[in-house]
Structure formats: structure tokens, C-alpha cells
C-alpha positions as CSV (number, residue, x, y, z in Angstrom):
1,M,127.3,33.8,44.6
2,S,124.8,36.1,46.3
3,F,124.0,39.5,45.5
4,E,122.4,40.2,48.7
5,R,125.5,42.2,50.1
6,Y,124.9,45.0,47.7
7,D,121.2,45.5,49.2
8,E,122.9,48.7,51.1
9,L,123.9,50.2,47.7
10,A,120.7,49.4,46.0
11,A,118.6,51.2,48.7
12,L,120.6,54.4,47.9
13,V,118.7,54.5,44.8
14,P,115.0,53.5,45.3
15,T,113.8,55.7,42.4
16,E,116.4,54.0,39.7
17,I,115.1,53.7,36.3
18,V,116.0,50.0,36.1
19,T,117.3,48.5,33.0
20,H,115.7,45.1,33.2
21,S,117.2,42.0,31.9
22,Y,114.6,40.0,29.6
23,V,115.2,36.4,28.7
24,Q,114.0,34.5,25.5
25,D,115.1,31.2,24.4
26,I,116.0,31.3,20.8
27,P,116.1,27.9,18.7
28,L,119.4,28.1,16.6
29,P,119.9,25.9,13.1
30,G,121.3,22.6,14.4
31,G,119.1,22.1,17.3
32,D,120.9,24.2,19.9
33,V,119.2,26.4,22.2
34,L,120.6,30.2,23.0
35,A,119.3,32.2,25.8
36,L,119.0,35.7,24.6
37,V,119.1,38.4,27.5
38,T,117.7,41.8,26.2
39,L,118.5,44.9,28.0
40,D,115.6,47.2,28.3
41,N,114.3,50.1,30.5
42,D,110.8,50.0,29.2
43,L,111.2,53.7,27.8
44,D,111.0,55.3,24.3
45,H,113.5,54.6,22.0
46,A,115.1,58.2,22.8
47,K,115.9,57.2,26.5
48,P,119.0,55.5,26.9
49,T,119.5,52.4,29.1
50,T,121.8,53.1,32.0
51,L,123.4,50.9,34.7
52,G,122.6,51.5,38.5
53,P,122.7,49.1,41.4
54,N,119.4,47.6,40.9
55,T,120.1,47.1,37.1
56,L,123.2,45.3,37.8
57,I,121.8,43.1,40.7
58,E,118.9,42.0,38.4
59,F,121.5,41.5,35.6
60,G,123.8,39.5,37.8
61,R,121.0,37.4,39.1
62,T,119.7,36.7,35.6
63,L,123.0,35.4,34.7
64,E,123.4,33.2,37.7
65,G,119.9,31.5,36.8
66,L,121.3,31.2,33.1
67,K,124.6,29.6,34.4
68,D,122.7,27.0,36.2
69,R,120.6,26.2,33.3
70,A,123.6,25.7,31.1
71,A,125.0,23.3,33.8
72,R,122.0,21.3,33.5
73,G,122.2,21.1,29.6
74,E,119.1,23.4,28.8
75,I,120.9,26.1,26.8
76,A,124.1,26.0,24.5
77,A,125.0,29.6,24.7
78,V,124.0,33.0,26.4
79,A,123.8,36.3,24.5
80,V,123.2,40.0,25.6
81,T,121.7,42.6,23.5
82,G,120.0,45.9,23.9
83,K,116.7,47.7,23.1
84,P,116.7,49.5,19.6
85,Y,119.7,51.8,19.5
86,F,121.5,51.0,22.7
87,L,123.2,48.0,24.2
88,V,123.9,50.3,27.3
89,A,124.6,53.9,27.7
90,G,127.1,53.4,30.8
91,A,126.6,53.8,34.5
92,D,123.6,56.4,35.6
93,L,125.9,59.3,36.4
94,S,123.1,60.6,38.6
95,T,123.3,57.4,40.6
96,V,127.2,57.3,40.8
97,K,127.4,61.0,42.2
98,S,125.1,60.0,45.0
99,V,127.9,57.4,46.1
100,K,129.0,59.4,49.3
101,S,131.9,57.1,50.6
102,E,134.7,55.1,49.5
103,H,132.9,52.0,50.9
104,L,129.9,52.4,48.8
105,G,132.1,53.2,45.7
106,R,133.8,50.0,46.2
107,L,130.8,48.1,46.5
108,M,129.3,49.5,43.2
109,A,132.9,48.6,41.6
110,E,132.5,45.0,43.1
111,L,129.2,44.7,41.8
112,G,129.8,45.3,38.3
113,H,132.8,42.8,38.3
114,E,130.8,40.2,40.2
115,A,127.8,40.5,37.3
116,Y,130.3,40.7,34.4
117,D,132.5,37.6,35.6
118,L,129.3,35.5,35.3
119,L,129.1,36.4,31.8
120,A,132.6,35.8,31.1
121,D,132.4,32.2,32.7
122,M,129.1,30.8,32.1
123,G,130.0,27.3,31.3
124,V,128.6,27.8,27.8
125,P,129.9,30.5,25.0
126,S,128.8,33.8,25.6
127,F,128.1,36.4,23.2
128,A,127.2,40.2,23.0
129,F,125.3,41.8,20.0
130,I,126.2,45.3,20.0
131,N,123.3,46.9,18.4
132,G,123.8,50.6,19.4
133,V,125.2,52.8,22.1
134,A,127.9,50.9,24.2
135,L,129.5,53.3,26.4
136,G,131.7,52.6,29.8
137,G,130.0,49.8,31.7
138,G,127.9,48.9,28.4
139,L,131.2,48.2,26.5
140,E,132.5,46.6,29.3
141,I,129.5,44.0,29.4
142,A,130.3,43.3,25.8
143,L,134.0,42.8,26.5
144,A,133.3,40.3,29.2
145,A,131.4,38.2,27.0
146,N,133.4,35.4,24.9
147,Y,132.5,36.7,21.4
148,R,131.0,40.0,19.9
149,T,129.0,41.1,16.9
150,V,128.6,45.0,16.1
151,S,125.8,46.5,13.9
152,S,127.4,48.9,11.2
153,G,124.7,51.4,12.5
154,A,126.0,51.6,15.8
155,N,127.5,54.8,17.0
156,G,128.7,55.8,20.4
157,I,131.2,53.0,21.4
158,G,133.8,53.5,23.8
159,L,135.3,53.9,27.3
160,P,134.9,57.5,28.1
161,E,135.7,57.3,31.6
162,A,138.8,59.4,31.7
163,F,136.6,62.1,30.2
164,I,134.4,62.1,33.2
165,G,136.9,61.7,36.0
166,L,137.0,57.8,36.5
167,V,138.7,54.7,35.1
168,P,136.9,51.8,33.3
169,G,136.0,49.9,36.5
170,W,134.5,46.9,35.4
171,G,137.2,44.9,33.7
172,G,137.7,47.0,30.6
173,V,141.1,48.4,31.4
174,Y,142.1,44.6,31.8
175,R,140.2,43.1,28.8
176,L,140.5,45.7,26.1
177,P,144.5,45.8,25.6
178,R,144.5,41.9,25.5
179,L,141.8,42.1,22.7
180,I,142.9,44.9,20.4
181,G,146.4,45.6,21.6
182,P,147.9,48.2,24.0
183,A,148.4,51.1,21.5
184,N,144.6,50.6,20.3
185,A,143.4,50.4,23.9
186,V,145.3,53.8,24.6
187,K,143.2,55.2,21.6
188,V,140.0,54.0,23.1
189,M,140.5,54.8,26.7
190,I,142.8,57.9,26.4
191,E,142.9,59.6,23.1
192,N,139.4,59.4,22.2
193,P,138.0,60.6,25.6
194,L,140.2,63.5,25.9
195,S,139.5,64.6,22.3
196,N,136.1,66.0,22.7
197,N,135.0,62.7,24.2
198,R,135.1,61.0,20.6
199,S,133.7,57.5,20.3
200,L,133.7,54.7,17.6
201,D,130.9,53.8,15.3
202,G,130.3,50.2,14.6
203,S,132.5,49.8,11.5
204,S,135.6,51.3,13.6
205,A,135.0,48.8,16.5
206,H,135.0,45.8,14.3
207,Q,138.2,47.1,12.5
208,L,139.8,47.5,15.6
209,G,138.9,44.0,16.9
210,I,136.5,44.9,19.7
211,A,133.9,43.1,17.6
212,D,134.4,39.8,15.8
213,A,131.9,40.2,13.3
214,L,130.0,43.3,11.5
215,F,126.5,43.1,10.4
216,E,123.8,45.5,8.7
217,P,121.3,47.2,11.1
218,A,118.2,46.0,9.3
219,D,118.4,42.2,10.4
220,F,121.3,42.7,13.0
221,V,120.0,40.4,15.7
222,E,119.1,37.6,13.2
223,Q,122.5,37.7,11.4
224,S,124.1,37.5,14.9
225,L,122.2,34.7,15.8
226,L,123.1,32.7,12.8
227,W,126.8,33.6,13.3
228,A,126.6,32.4,16.9
229,A,125.3,29.1,15.6
230,R,128.3,28.7,13.2
231,V,130.7,29.7,16.2
232,L,128.9,27.0,18.1
233,R,129.2,24.4,15.4
234,D,131.1,25.1,12.2
235,G,134.7,26.1,13.1
236,E,133.9,29.8,13.3
237,A,135.5,29.8,16.6
238,D,138.7,29.2,14.9
239,V,138.6,31.8,12.4
240,V,137.8,34.3,15.4
241,A,140.9,33.2,17.1
242,R,143.1,33.7,14.2
243,R,141.7,37.2,13.6
244,R,142.1,38.0,17.2
245,S,145.8,36.8,17.3
246,E,146.6,39.1,14.2
247,L,144.7,42.2,15.5
248,A,146.0,42.0,19.3
249,H,149.6,41.0,18.6
250,Y,152.0,42.8,21.0
251,D,155.0,42.2,23.3
252,D,156.3,44.0,26.6
253,A,157.8,46.9,24.5
254,A,154.8,47.5,22.8
255,W,152.8,47.6,26.2
256,T,155.0,50.2,27.7
257,G,155.5,52.1,24.5
258,A,151.8,52.7,24.5
259,V,151.7,53.6,28.0
260,A,154.4,56.0,27.4
261,A,152.6,57.5,24.4
262,G,149.4,57.7,26.4
263,R,151.3,59.7,29.1
264,A,152.6,62.2,26.7
265,F,149.2,62.7,25.1
266,V,147.5,63.2,28.6
267,E,150.5,65.9,29.4
268,A,149.9,67.7,26.1
269,K,145.9,67.7,26.6
270,T,145.7,68.5,30.2
271,G,149.0,69.4,31.7
272,N,148.2,66.5,34.2
273,A,145.7,68.7,35.8
274,A,143.2,66.1,36.0
275,P,143.7,62.7,38.2
276,A,141.7,60.0,36.1
277,P,143.5,59.8,32.8
278,S,146.9,59.2,34.6
279,R,145.1,56.5,37.0
280,V,143.7,54.8,33.9
281,L,147.5,54.5,32.3
282,D,148.7,53.5,35.8
283,L,146.2,50.4,35.8
284,L,147.3,49.7,32.1
285,E,151.0,49.9,32.9
286,A,150.7,47.6,36.0
287,G,148.3,45.3,34.3
288,L,151.0,43.9,32.1
289,T,151.9,41.4,34.8
290,W,148.9,41.4,36.8
291,T,146.4,38.5,36.7
292,Q,142.7,39.5,36.3
293,E,141.9,39.4,39.9
294,E,144.6,41.6,40.7
295,S,143.7,44.1,38.1
296,A,139.8,44.0,39.1
297,A,141.0,44.7,42.8
298,A,143.1,47.7,41.6
299,E,140.2,48.9,39.4
300,C,137.7,48.9,42.3
301,A,140.2,50.9,44.6
302,A,140.8,53.3,42.0
303,L,137.1,53.7,41.2
304,A,136.0,54.3,44.7
305,E,138.7,56.6,45.3
306,L,138.2,58.7,42.2
307,M,134.2,59.0,43.0
308,Q,135.1,61.0,46.0
309,T,137.4,63.6,44.2
310,P,136.5,67.2,43.6
311,E,137.3,66.6,39.7
312,F,134.8,64.0,39.4
313,H,132.1,65.9,41.0
314,A,133.0,68.9,39.1
315,T,132.9,66.7,35.8
316,V,129.3,65.4,36.8
317,Y,128.1,68.9,37.1
318,A,129.8,69.9,33.7
319,F,128.8,67.0,31.6
320,L,125.5,65.8,33.3
321,D,124.0,69.1,34.5
322,L,125.4,71.4,31.7
323,V,126.2,69.6,28.4
324,Q,123.5,66.8,28.9
325,K,120.7,68.7,30.3
326,R,120.9,72.6,29.9
327,G,122.7,72.1,26.7
328,K,119.6,70.1,25.4
329,R,117.0,72.6,26.9
330,P,118.6,76.0,26.1
331,A,117.5,78.7,28.5
332,G,115.1,81.4,27.0
333,A,114.8,79.5,23.8
334,P,111.4,80.0,22.2
335,D,108.8,77.3,21.8
336,R,110.1,75.0,18.9
337,K,106.6,75.1,17.5
338,L,107.2,78.7,16.5
339,A,110.0,77.7,14.1
340,R,109.6,77.8,10.2
341,P,110.6,74.9,8.0
342,V,113.8,75.1,6.2
343,S,114.2,73.2,2.9
344,K,116.8,75.3,1.2
345,I,119.9,77.1,2.6
346,G,122.3,79.8,1.2
347,V,125.6,80.7,2.2
348,V,127.1,83.9,1.3
349,G,130.8,83.3,0.6
350,A,132.7,80.4,-0.5
351,G,135.8,80.3,1.6
352,L,137.1,78.1,4.1
353,M,134.6,79.0,6.7
354,A,131.7,79.2,4.4
355,S,132.6,75.8,2.7
356,Q,132.6,74.1,6.3
357,L,129.2,75.5,7.0
358,A,128.0,74.2,3.5
359,L,129.2,70.9,4.3
360,L,127.8,70.7,7.8
361,F,124.3,71.9,6.4
362,A,124.3,69.3,3.6
363,R,125.5,66.5,5.7
364,Q,123.3,66.8,8.8
365,L,120.0,68.4,7.5
366,K,120.0,66.9,3.9
367,V,118.9,70.0,2.0
368,P,120.1,71.9,-0.9
369,V,122.8,74.3,0.0
370,V,124.0,77.0,-2.4
371,M,127.1,79.2,-2.1
372,T,127.9,82.5,-3.8
373,D,130.9,84.6,-4.0
374,I,132.4,87.4,-6.1
375,D,133.8,85.4,-9.0
376,Q,133.4,81.9,-10.4
377,A,136.8,80.8,-9.2
378,R,136.2,81.3,-5.5
379,V,132.8,79.6,-5.8
380,D,134.5,76.6,-7.6
381,K,137.2,76.3,-4.9
382,G,134.5,76.4,-2.4
383,V,132.3,73.7,-3.8
384,A,135.6,71.4,-4.7
385,Y,136.4,71.9,-1.2
386,V,133.2,70.3,0.0
387,H,133.4,67.5,-2.4
388,A,137.0,66.7,-1.5
389,E,135.9,66.5,2.1
390,I,133.0,64.2,1.3
391,D,135.3,62.1,-0.6
392,K,137.7,61.9,2.4
393,M,134.8,60.6,4.5
394,L,134.1,58.1,2.0
395,G,137.6,56.8,1.9
396,R,137.4,56.6,5.8
397,K,134.2,54.5,5.4
398,R,132.3,57.3,7.3
399,L,129.7,57.5,4.2
400,S,128.5,55.2,1.8
401,Q,129.2,55.9,-1.8
402,D,125.4,56.4,-2.2
403,A,125.2,58.9,0.8
404,A,128.5,60.6,-0.7
405,N,126.8,61.0,-4.0
406,R,123.8,62.5,-2.5
407,T,125.5,65.0,-0.4
408,K,127.7,66.3,-3.2
409,A,124.6,67.1,-5.2
410,L,122.9,68.9,-2.5
411,V,126.0,71.7,-2.7
412,T,126.2,73.9,-5.6
413,G,127.5,77.5,-6.4
414,S,126.8,80.6,-8.0
415,V,128.0,84.1,-8.6
416,S,124.6,85.5,-8.3
417,K,122.6,85.9,-5.1
418,D,119.4,85.2,-7.3
419,V,119.8,81.6,-6.5
420,F,118.6,82.5,-2.9
421,A,115.1,83.4,-4.0
422,D,113.6,80.1,-2.8
423,A,115.8,79.8,0.3
424,D,114.3,79.7,3.6
425,F,117.7,80.5,5.6
426,V,120.5,82.5,4.6
427,I,123.8,82.6,6.7
428,E,127.0,85.1,5.7
429,A,130.2,84.0,6.2
430,V,132.1,86.8,4.6
431,F,135.1,89.4,5.8
432,E,134.5,90.4,9.5
433,E,133.9,94.2,8.4
434,L,130.6,95.7,9.6
435,S,130.0,97.7,6.3
436,V,130.8,94.5,4.2
437,K,128.2,92.4,6.1
438,K,125.7,95.4,5.9
439,Q,125.9,95.4,2.1
440,V,125.6,91.8,1.9
441,F,122.3,91.6,3.7
442,A,121.0,94.4,1.7
443,E,121.6,92.4,-1.5
444,V,120.2,89.3,-0.1
445,E,117.2,90.8,1.5
446,A,116.4,92.3,-2.0
447,V,116.1,88.8,-3.5
448,V,114.7,86.4,-0.8
449,S,111.2,86.2,0.5
450,P,110.0,88.3,3.6
451,E,110.0,84.8,5.7
452,C,113.5,83.9,4.9
453,V,115.8,83.9,8.0
454,L,119.1,86.0,7.5
455,A,121.8,84.8,9.7
456,T,125.5,86.0,10.4
457,N,128.5,84.2,11.6
458,T,130.0,87.3,12.9
459,S,132.2,86.5,16.2
460,S,132.2,89.8,17.5
461,L,130.3,92.5,15.5
462,S,126.7,93.7,16.3
463,V,124.0,91.8,14.9
464,A,121.6,94.8,15.5
465,Q,123.7,97.2,13.4
466,M,123.9,94.8,10.5
467,A,120.2,94.5,10.7
468,A,119.6,98.4,11.1
469,D,119.0,99.2,7.5
470,L,116.8,96.4,6.4
471,V,113.3,96.5,5.7
472,H,112.7,93.2,7.9
473,P,115.4,93.6,10.8
474,E,113.4,91.3,12.7
475,R,114.6,88.4,10.5
476,V,118.3,88.6,11.4
477,V,119.7,86.4,14.1
478,G,123.5,85.6,15.0
479,F,124.4,82.1,14.2
480,H,128.3,81.9,15.6
481,F,130.0,78.7,14.9
482,F,133.5,77.9,16.3
483,N,136.2,76.4,14.2
484,P,136.7,73.9,12.9
485,V,133.0,73.7,12.5
486,A,132.5,69.9,12.2
487,A,134.3,69.4,15.4
488,M,133.3,72.2,17.7
489,P,129.7,71.6,19.5
490,L,128.9,75.0,20.4
491,L,126.6,77.5,18.6
492,E,126.2,80.8,20.0
493,V,122.5,82.1,18.9
494,V,122.6,85.8,19.2
495,R,119.3,87.8,19.8
496,A,119.4,91.3,18.7
497,P,116.7,93.6,20.1
498,T,114.6,93.4,16.9
499,T,114.9,89.5,16.4
500,D,111.5,87.8,16.6
501,D,110.4,84.6,18.2
502,T,109.9,82.8,15.1
503,V,113.4,83.8,13.5
504,L,114.8,82.6,17.1
505,A,112.8,79.5,17.3
506,T,114.0,78.5,13.5
507,A,117.7,79.0,14.5
508,F,117.3,76.8,17.6
509,V,115.5,74.0,15.9
510,L,118.4,74.2,13.1
511,A,121.2,74.0,15.7
512,K,119.6,70.7,17.1
513,G,119.4,69.3,13.6
514,L,123.0,70.1,13.2
515,K,123.4,68.7,16.4
516,K,125.1,71.5,18.3
517,N,124.6,72.8,21.7
518,A,122.9,76.2,21.2
519,V,123.2,78.7,23.9
520,L,121.0,81.9,23.8
521,V,123.4,85.1,23.8
522,Q,122.0,88.8,23.6
523,D,123.7,90.9,21.1
524,A,126.9,92.3,22.8
525,P,130.5,92.7,21.4
526,A,132.1,89.3,20.9
527,F,129.1,87.5,22.7
528,V,130.6,84.9,25.3
529,V,133.5,82.8,24.4
530,N,135.7,85.6,22.4
531,R,134.9,87.9,25.0
532,I,136.1,85.7,28.0
533,L,139.2,84.6,25.7
534,G,139.8,88.0,24.9
535,R,140.4,89.3,28.5
536,M,142.5,86.4,29.2
537,F,144.6,86.8,26.2
538,G,144.8,90.5,27.1
539,E,146.3,89.8,30.5
540,I,148.9,87.3,29.2
541,T,150.0,89.8,26.6
542,A,150.0,92.4,29.1
543,V,152.3,90.8,31.4
544,F,154.6,89.8,28.6
545,D,154.7,93.5,27.6
546,E,155.6,94.6,31.1
547,G,158.7,92.2,31.3
548,T,157.7,88.6,32.3
549,D,159.4,86.3,30.2
550,A,157.5,84.3,27.6
551,A,157.7,80.8,29.1
552,T,156.2,82.2,32.5
553,A,153.5,84.1,30.9
554,D,152.7,81.2,28.5
555,N,152.6,78.5,31.0
556,A,151.2,80.3,34.1
557,L,147.7,79.1,33.1
558,R,148.7,75.4,33.2
559,P,146.7,74.7,36.6
560,M,143.7,75.3,34.7
561,G,144.4,72.7,32.5
562,L,143.4,74.4,29.4
563,P,144.0,72.4,26.0
564,M,146.4,74.9,24.7
565,T,148.6,77.7,26.0
566,P,147.6,81.3,25.2
567,F,150.5,81.9,22.9
568,R,150.2,78.7,20.9
569,L,146.3,79.3,20.7
570,L,147.1,83.0,19.4
571,A,149.4,81.5,16.8
572,L,146.8,78.8,15.8
573,V,144.0,81.5,15.2
574,G,146.6,83.6,13.6
575,L,148.4,86.9,15.2
576,P,146.4,89.3,12.8
577,V,143.1,87.8,13.7
578,G,143.7,87.9,17.5
579,Q,144.8,91.4,17.1
580,H,141.6,92.3,15.4
581,V,139.2,91.0,17.9
582,Q,141.4,92.3,20.9
583,E,141.1,95.7,19.0
584,S,137.5,95.4,18.6
585,L,137.0,94.5,22.2
586,H,139.2,97.4,23.5
587,T,136.9,99.8,21.3
588,A,133.9,98.3,23.0
589,F,135.1,98.1,26.6
590,G,138.2,100.1,26.9
591,N,141.5,99.6,28.7
592,R,140.5,96.2,30.4
593,F,141.1,94.6,27.2
594,H,144.9,95.2,26.4
595,V,146.1,95.7,22.9
596,S,149.7,94.9,22.5
597,A,151.7,97.1,20.6
598,N,154.3,94.4,20.5
599,Q,152.0,92.0,18.7
600,Q,151.5,94.3,16.2
601,K,155.1,94.8,15.4
602,L,155.1,90.9,15.1
603,I,152.6,91.2,12.5
604,D,154.2,93.9,10.7
605,A,157.2,92.0,10.6
606,G,155.5,88.8,9.3
607,V,156.0,86.7,12.4
608,K,153.7,83.7,12.8
609,S,154.4,82.7,16.3
610,L,156.1,84.0,19.1
611,W,157.8,80.4,19.7
612,E,159.8,79.0,17.3
613,K,161.0,75.0,17.3
614,Q,164.5,74.2,17.6
615,D,166.4,71.1,16.4
616,D,166.4,69.6,19.5
617,G,162.5,69.7,19.8
618,T,162.6,72.6,22.2
619,E,161.0,75.8,21.7
620,T,162.4,79.3,22.3
621,V,161.6,82.8,21.4
622,P,164.4,83.6,18.7
623,E,166.5,86.7,19.6
624,Q,165.5,88.4,16.4
625,T,161.8,88.3,17.5
626,L,162.9,89.7,20.7
627,A,164.7,92.6,19.3
628,L,161.5,93.6,17.4
629,M,159.7,94.4,20.5
630,E,160.0,96.9,23.5
631,R,159.1,95.5,27.0
632,G,158.9,96.7,30.5
633,S,161.0,95.8,33.6
634,T,158.3,94.6,35.7
635,P,158.1,91.0,35.5
636,S,155.7,88.8,37.5
637,T,155.9,85.3,38.8
638,A,153.6,82.5,37.4
639,D,151.6,82.5,40.5
640,E,150.9,86.3,40.2
641,V,149.9,85.7,36.5
642,L,147.5,83.2,37.3
643,R,146.0,85.1,40.2
644,R,145.9,88.1,38.0
645,T,144.0,86.3,35.2
646,Q,141.5,84.6,37.6
647,D,140.6,87.9,38.9
648,A,140.3,89.3,35.4
649,L,138.0,86.6,34.2
650,A,136.0,86.9,37.4
651,D,135.6,90.5,36.7
652,E,134.5,90.1,33.1
653,I,132.3,87.6,33.9
654,G,130.4,89.2,36.5
655,R,130.1,92.4,34.1
656,M,128.4,89.9,31.4
657,L,126.0,88.6,34.0
658,D,125.1,92.2,35.0
659,E,124.6,93.1,31.5
660,G,122.3,90.1,30.8
661,V,124.6,88.5,28.0
662,V,123.2,85.2,29.0
663,A,120.6,84.2,31.5
664,A,123.0,82.5,34.3
665,P,126.5,81.5,35.0
666,E,125.6,78.1,33.9
667,D,125.4,79.4,30.3
668,I,128.8,81.1,30.7
669,D,130.2,77.5,31.8
670,L,128.3,75.8,28.9
671,C,129.8,78.3,26.2
672,M,133.5,77.8,27.7
673,I,133.2,73.9,27.9
674,M,131.6,73.7,24.3
675,G,133.4,76.6,22.6
676,A,136.7,76.8,24.1
677,G,137.6,73.3,25.5
678,W,137.4,74.4,29.2
679,P,138.3,71.2,31.0
680,M,135.6,69.1,32.4
681,H,137.3,68.4,35.4
682,L,137.1,72.2,36.6
683,G,133.5,71.8,36.3
684,G,132.9,75.1,34.3
685,I,134.5,78.3,34.5
686,T,132.6,79.9,37.2
687,P,132.9,77.1,39.9
688,Y,136.5,77.3,39.2
689,L,136.6,80.9,40.0
690,D,134.6,80.3,43.0
691,R,136.7,77.5,44.3
692,V,140.1,79.4,43.9
693,G,138.6,82.6,45.6
694,A,138.6,85.0,42.6
695,S,134.8,85.5,42.8
696,E,135.0,86.7,46.3
697,R,138.3,89.0,45.9
698,V,136.6,90.6,42.7
699,L,132.8,90.7,43.1
700,G,132.6,90.0,47.1
701,K,130.3,86.9,46.5
702,T,130.6,83.6,44.5
703,F,128.6,82.7,41.3
704,H,127.1,79.8,42.9
705,R,125.7,78.8,46.2
706,G,127.3,76.1,48.4
């Protein structure tokens, strides 16, 4: 083989940060020699290794040399591992987005196959030691090896291509289902990526069968080498073969059933609005009868085509430019050096939201957390919830027994706010009523030190008004989480006019410690996400009240690919909560936020959802529910509802930017992606409104140039 034909591709990225292939000969017990390839970009441990053309060419040429050595009898095995914390974090998206033609896209795909196929057929056994992050092409390197070990400390293992608008293009879509079975392959390639880009840890990867052996991180490479020696000499290969046979057992019916389940999942999650997930399933479905060569050719064609789609480029903007870059360097955040240390946290309230916050603080920050409430029964219930959730994590092996015990010990409760006397940060999560929150802050301020930060988890109320009567109003900051707290990555950090930079810096450092994407928001009703969703809900309930049938109103926004239709989301958050938010927005902004009298009638009648599931699985609006409401006689078509909603969103976002609620449209996009599940393939809400013409129709200009 020769890698010279890829020189055209390599020339596109002369500044690529190359992940080098460093080779070391390792003597094994028994006298064999293993050639260990370590993938390293020579940067610090926080900088992930990635795959670009120059990296793959070097990797392929290294494997060619090792294959020649194996043929000469100089080495008995080859293994690949990575620098600390990373095997490889996947393809370099900056490089991939620069591929401007299907010809070059196909070359990129073929280059990966050519290099990885060498690892699969070295002439001697090949191993992958998954010591850390192994995503996309990184995991596909491991799948190409004959045997795999994984560290119990590894995180970020998966094939997320469906999430970023591509397919696993370097053999993963063929190799993975044959290794772990088609149902589990659908979980890794479809369900996890489309569920907030979830990934596997080392233990889960081993349990599924992606890895053949699991070792502790302290001596992971050493134990992997000893295990490789046993595979070569002591019959361990037979043990692996038996385990694989058990884990990957399937028949044709199981294969087709897994594909069908995957298609149903994609439909439910995206409404088939994005092409990539369906292409993954197309490849998987046809792959049942394909040879590996046939699958590789189809993968290359799909990858080359998808690289040129608007959805992929929109996803790169959303994922790379927003989530990976802007999300990690929040616009307007003060210097983190101003932040105060936080060694104890107080949570006012012990309800569900407060308990979720307490668990998150204890688990991520590993500092004492104390909850308070108005009586001991509520306090005990909150602490019990936290302990029960920790027990669930222990049962799922997401925590060790020692870690579970330590985390439980960090969370305590009291009926007295005196326990906050030595706290550095106190957050309230009580009823969404301004007078209640003002009283809470007054009581807390009487107890805590002048340096203690006071935070509110309000979703819509004025932070400035909460702080107005305090001795130190500058200490108050909005710290708005989204539900469920553990899963939703956005944190709206709200600055009131009096909030000082030290308090704000402390909030941003805490957000980072909690592994949340923080966005700086100025104090304005409903901030960003709830204000935009409120405008959207208002339009949908308005057209329903005007006479549009429920199915048309609820499904008109399907082309947006939202994770849930408006009425179903409203039922999830609760009709009373939705109505309260809408009334608050109407009070703040007037008639452009519709408050539905019909929704109030449903609340008064105890109706939980407009939709009711029938015995045959379909959903309808019951006649008795319709009879409760008074509706107009001017229905709209689905296209009219969609256009009306697009224009309303463009109008509201334009107003928010004029008001300075956030620094730029990119912050609006980031908030909606991380806090509302706005689809990555749409590239953010403002580029979407530009593309469909709503920005021009309403504002006479686009949010973005070009």
C-alpha cells in the first residue's frame, strides 16, 4: 500500500496539530516482543488528540513498517494506546469542515479505512489499550484491533457521528454490531448520540463487550501488557472468544428488529429532520448481508456526501464554535482570578429542585452541602432523596462504595438557617414568588458573612428586585439551572445591575466546577430560554384558541426537529407552571405573549394534558376536554403556523439583542442548544431564522453575515 495518493488531502491542512505515532518495543513475559504505538500530539494533558489527514498518514505508514517487522519475525504483537486520558478524541472537526468537495471527503474516508485495515490484519495479533477518551475515529481504531482492554477510569467512549451530522465512516458501523450485537450497536451509534451526546465509561464499554478486559487506571498499561502476553501464550484468546460469542449473539430477526427500533427512536427524537441518523441505520440495515469491503465503500460514499450537507456545517457551528469554544469561554465573564473560594454551600429548600442541586454540588464540587426547609419532615425527605440517588448510582456502578459514602456524608439538613453561618455560597430554590424569595434572602443575610454569595435559581423573576432591600445587594447573582439538573448542561448566570465582578467570577468558576456551560445573561424577565420558549408556546396556544385543530397546532413545528412538541412539553413541565410563566411574561412584555384562557380552564378542571392516549396507542383530545374550552373559527394551516412562529421568534430575539440581554446572537444559540435541546443540525436558532427568511421578514436584516 502507499499513502502518497492522500498528499492532496494532507496539503489542505498544513497547520494540522499532528497526533504522532511513537513506537516502543516492549519485552513480554515469555520472551515475545510487542510493539507499542502511543498516539500523542505532544501538547499538555488537557489538549485532546485528534485525527486529521497528516495524523492518519503517519499512523498508516507506522503500521506498514510494523507489519513488515511482524513478517520478519521481529515482533509478536502490536498494540495502540494514547497519551494520558486520551486514546483519540475523534476526527479534527476543524479539518473535516474544510473538506470542500465530495472527492476530498471520499479520500478522507478511504484514508481512515486504509490505515485501520492494516491494524486489523497485521499478520500478528493487534491490541488496543483504551486508556481514556475514545470517540468516533478514536473508538474505530480500537474496534479495528483484534483485542481490546479498557481502563475503569476512562470516560467519553462512543460513536457520536449521528450527533454531529455524519456516520461512523472508518469501519465502526460494520464492526461494532458484530462485536456487541445490533441492539447494543444501535444504543451506541443512535440512542446515546441523540440523548445529549451521551457516551460510555470504561466499565460500561467492558460490560457491553466493546473491550475484552477491564483494568484499574493506576497500572492500566502494565496490566494490559501482561494480559496481552496471556492472549499470546496461555489460552486467554479462547476465553475472549467464548465471552464475545455470548455477548454478541444475534440472528437476522434481532438485526432487523434493532434497526426498526433505531428508526422509531430517531423519529421520536428528531422527526427525521436530520439526514445523518437515518443514514447510519441505512448502513447498518444493509450491512447484515454486506461484506466488509462493500460496507466500507458505502461508508465512504455516505461520509463524503454528508460532509457537504448544510446540516453538517450547521452542526459544526453549533458544536465546535458554540459548545466547544464559546461555551468554555463565556462572553463577558470576569477574570476567574477574582473568584472567592467556596468550601461550603447552603441550599434553601429541600424539595425536588433543591435536592437535585444539593446532589450536584456534593458530587461535583466535593464540599459540604446543607439544606434547610420549614420543618424537619421536609428536610429529612430532601436528604433521603439525595441518599437514594447516590444509592442508585452505586447500584449502576457509576460510583464506588467509598465515593458513595463520602458523598452522602457531605449532604446534611436543618430547619435553622444558622447552619449557613460559615457558608461561602447559598442558593435559594423555593417557591417562585418574589415576596417569598426576598424574605428568604433577608433571613440568610442576617446569618452569613458579608463575603458569602447569595444565588437565586429563579427562572423568571427579577434578581435586582430580590436584592433591593439587602444590606449587600452586590452579593446576589442569578444561577438558573434547568431540569433535570444533572442532565441539562446550561446554566444561565444572571447579572443584576448591582452584582459585583467578584461575585460573578465566583459564579462562573462554580459553574465550571459543576461541568455546566454558563452563559452571562443580564437581568430581564425570564432571561433567555424561558422567554423564547414562552413566545413559542404563546403562538401555538394562540392558534389553537383561534380554531386550529390540536394535531396541526402541535405538529406544525416538526420541521424544526425539536425534541418534543409544544403541547407535550407543556404537559411535562405542568400546565400550571406553564401558565404562571406565561402570565409573568405577559405582565412584563404585553400582548405579544399570549395567555390562554382555555389553558386556565383545563387547569381549573384538573386536566394534566391536552392529549390522552387511547387503547390502540394513538393520542387524541377527548371530547370532554374540548367541551371545556371556547375556541374561535379561524384555523391556520401547518405552514401558516410554522411561519407565524418563526417570525415571532425572530421578533423576540431581535428585541432581546437590542435590550442587551446577552452579548451576541451566538449566546442565544448556545442557550437554546444547551438549555432547550435545540437541534444541533439546525446550527442554532438564529442561523435557522436567517435561513428560513424570518429575520429578513421581521427585522429587515439577518442575525449573521453571509
